N, C-alpha and C positions, 0 to 999 in steps of 0.2 A: 659517284654513287647516286643511284636513283632515290629520290626522296618520296616517301609515301605520304602525300599531303593529307589525305583523309584521316590518317592516324594522328596528325598534329591537332586536328579538330577534336578528336576524341579526348586527347590530353587537355585541351582547352575546356571542354565541357566538364571534365572531371574536376579541374581546378575551380570552375564556376560553382559546381555542386558543393565543394568544400567551403567556399565562402558562405553560401546559403546555410549549410549545416552548422557552421560555427556560430553564425548569428542567431539562428532559431534555437540552437541547443543551449545557448548561454543561460537564458532565463526560463525556458519552457521545456527543458529536457524531460521532465517527469509528467508532462501532460499527454493525454491520449492523442491529441491532435498532432503533436510533434512526432510521437512514435509512429502514427499512421503515415504522416507525411514523409518521414525518413525512409519508410519502406519503398515509396515511389520515387523519392528524390534523395538518394542515399549518398551523402557526402563523406561519411566516415569510412565506408569501404571503397571509396575512390582510391584510397591508398593501395589496395590490392591491384586495382586497375593500373595505377602508376607503375608498380613494380613489374607486373607482367609485361606492360608496354615497354618499359625500359629494357627488359631482357630481349624483347623482340627487336627493338631499334638498334641497341648496341651490338647485337650479334649479326645484324643484317649483312654487313660487309664481309663476314666470314663464310657466308653461304650463297650470296647473290652478287653477281650473276653466276659465280662458280665458287669452288673451294680452294682456289689457288693462292689466295693471300697468305703469305708466310706469317706464322705466329711464332716469334722467337723473342730473345731478350731485348734487342733494340726496338722491335715493334711494341712490346709490352711497355717499355719505358715511355715511348712516344704516346701511347694510349693513356697511361696513368697520369703523365704531366698534363696532357690536354684535358682529360676528364676532371682532374683535381682543380685546376685553375678555373675551368668553366663553371664548376659548382661553387667553389669556395669564395671567389671574389664577390659575386653578388650577395652571397650569404653574409659575408663580413660587413658589406655596406648596409644591409638590412639590419644586422645586429647593432650597428652603430646608432641607427634610428631608435631601436627599441631601448638601448642603453640610455640614451639621452632622455627619452620619454619616461622611463622608469625612475630616473633620478633627477627629474626636472626641477624638483623643489630644493635641490642642493646647490650651493654656490659653485661657481666655475672652478675655483681653487680646490675645493673639496672634491669636486667631480673628477678633476684631473688626477689628484692624489690617489683617490680610491681606484681609479682606472689603472694607474701606474703600479700600485701595490697589489693589484688583482684581488681586492677585498671581496668583491662579489663573485669571484671565480669565473670571470668572463672568459679567461683563457681557455678553460676546459670546454665552455660552451662554444667558443669560436672554433675550436679544433674538432668539435663533434666527437668527443670522447667521454667516457664514463657516464653516459646517459644523462648529463646535466643540461636541462633545457628550461631555464627559469625565465629568461628574457623573451624567448620565442618558443613557446611550448610545442607547437607543431614541428619543430626542427628535429624531433626524434625520427621522423620519416626520412629526413635528409641524411641523418647519420646512417640509417639502414641503407639508403640509396647509395651513398658513397662507398660504404664497406662492401656491399653485395656487388656493385657494378664492377669493382676491381677484379672480381672472380670471373667475369664474363669471358675473356679470352681463353682462360684455362678450360672453362666448361665447353666453349665452342670447339676447342681443340679435342677435347675428350669425345664429344659427339661426332666429330669428323672421323675419329679413330674407330669408335665402336658404339653403335646405338645401344647395345646390350649393357655395356659398362656404364654408359650415361644413365640408363634406366635404373641400374643398381644404385648409383650415386643419388639419384632423385629419391628413391625409396629410403636410403639412409638418411638423407636430409629430412624427409618427412617424419621418420621415426625419432631421430635424435635432435632435430632442429631446435627444439625449445630450450635445450640445455647445453648442447655441445657445439652445434654448427649454427650459423646464422639462419634463423627460420625464414628470412626473406629470400634466401637462395632458392627455396622451393618455387616462389613466384617467378623469379628470374629464369629458372629452368623451364617453367611452362612457356614463358615468352620465347626462349631459345628454341624450344620444340616447335612453336608456331612458325618461326623463321625457317627451320629445317624443312617443314612440310608446307611452306607457304604456297608454292605453285600447285601442289596437289589440293590444298584447301580452296584456293582461288578457282580451280577448274572443276571442282566437285559438283556433280549434278544432283542436287538435293531432291529434285522432282522424281528421280528414279529410285530413291531410297525407300526402303520398307517403312521407315518411320514418318515419311512425309505427310500422310493423312492425319497424323496426330501432332503435327508440328506446333499448333497453337498451345496445346497442353504442355509440350516440351519447352517452348519458349517461356511460358508462365513458370514452369518449374525452375528453369535457369535463373530467372529474375528473382524468384523466391529464395533460391540458394544464395544469390548475391546479397540479398537483404536479410539473411537468416538471423544475423545479430539482432536486428530490430524486431523481427517476428518473435524471437524468443523473449524479448523484453515484454511483449504483450502476453504471449503464451509460453511461460518458462518451461524449460526442459525438466524432466523428472530427475530424481536422485540417481537412478540407475544409468540414465544417459550421461549425466555429468560424471559419474564414476568412470565409465568406459572412455569418455573423451579425455579425462585426466590421465587414465592409465596409458592410453595411446599417445599422450602428449599432443592432442589435437585441439586447436581453438578455432574460433569462427573465421580467423583470417585464412586458414587453410581452405575452408569451404568457399569463401568469397574469392580466393585466388583461382580455384577451379572454375567458378562461375565467370570470373573476369576473362579467363582464357577462352571459354566457350563464347562469350559475347564478342570478343575480338575475332574469333574464328568465323562467327556469323557475318561480321562486318566485312572481313576479307573475302567472303564468298558472295557478298551482295553488291553488285554494281549499282543497283538503284539507291541503296543507302549511301554508297560511296559518293554518288553524284550529289546527294543532299548535303554531305559533309564537306564538300569542297567549295561551298559558298564562301564568299569573301569575308563576311563577318565572323564565321566560324574559324576560318584559317587565321584571321588576325588574332582571335582569342587564343588559338593554339600557339601562335608565335610569342605571345606575351604570357603564356600560362605559368612559367616558372616565376616571373615577376609578380603575377597575381598571387601565387601561393606564398611568396616571401612577404608581401606587403599587406595582404588582407587582414592579418591578425592585428595590425596597428589600428586600423579603422574600427574593427569589431570591438577591441578593448576600449578604445576611446569612447565610442558610443555607449557601451555598457557602463563605463566608469561615470558617465554624465547622463545616464538614462533619465532620471527624474527631471533634470533641468531641460534636456532636449525634448522629452515627451510633452512638456508643458506648453510647447509651441503649437501643439495639435489639439483639436477640439475633442478627440476621443482616443482611447487606447488603441483601437483598431487602426485608425489613421496614423497614429504614432508608430505603430509596428511597421506598416507598409511604407510610410514616409521615410523612416530611418533605415529600413532595409534598402530602399532605393538609394538613399544617400550613401550607405556603405558600399553598395555595389558600384555606383557611379564613381565615387572617390577612389575605390580600389582600381577600377579600370583605367581611370585617368592617370593615377600615380604609377601604375604598372607600365603604362605606355611610355611615360617619361623615363622610368627606371630601366626599361628594356633598351631604350635608345642610348641612355647615358652610362649605364653600368653593364647590363647583361651582354649586349652585343660587343662592346669593347673587350669584355672578359673572354668571350668566345674567340675573338681575333687574337688576343694576347695568348690564350692557351695554345692556339695553333702555332703562333710564332715561336713561343718558348719551346714547345715540343720539337719543332723543326731545328731550332738552334742547338739544343742540348743533346739531340740524338742524331747520330750520323749512321745512316744505313750503308751497308757495304755496297759498293758499286758492282753492277752486273758485269761479268766478264764475257765478252763476245766469244761465241763458239767459232773456231777457225775451221 
């Protein structure tokens, strides 16, 4: 399967934005500087980009280079085992770090006893169920990622069968997603659509389009849509707008999902931007992006827990901010590199081996 390397870089940049956002949002979330900065450097809505991108990447093999890949029971079991091991094992390793840090003041005997008796409900958190994320708060996105990704083969099969039916399902998810169906599926569906129309998007000649003379205004509108959550924190929506959004069960993630899909479509259509994204540092960041996402919270929490002490090493609050931000970013990248080599890559290999071992595909019968 051909790997789209520049999309790895997009994932890496999104993970990097999350690190910056969580650091700056910890103590300064209500400042105007943070709100303005979040519009331009939006780490919170990188989640939407993650979900749309996952829908695109996970469905890629079902449409490229063709649609002949069989989607049946054995294939789905293989997919589910591989996907689960690939996501879960690194998460469990990261949760162990957070568990030890959160209860570092307890004795070893007490720590082991509380772990064995599940006193702190770590089992629920480790299994990504019931929405419990106390040790690693950003893991709610991984719960959504795991659950929604397991629907991808079914959605791809549906889109193969009928674009019209797929469209109806997307509308249903959009209307009922907040209460009945996983709302994240809307984002995954957008990603699957991008895969379905990938070749057409890549070959689309924007210069011949009627909207091309107004492209800069359109680009600005898409970026504003992507950061709508932070814009409305500065300029709140009125009571009527909030009423209709509530009635239609729409929240900002739906808008940022559409914007994320449009951003990815632009990248798919832009060879110049793709060439910029395949630089080695960006590709490396993309390769360790999952480890960055898993581990950055530890360094952010540690610095914020010891802010007064650590900031005292700097002559001013401004230097403390930039110095500690640099320390968090550097520590995260270093730890993520090691974690990727020691945990994430072995988990990927193990997931493939277990899937191959426990799933036996029927052998093809030669035609006589």
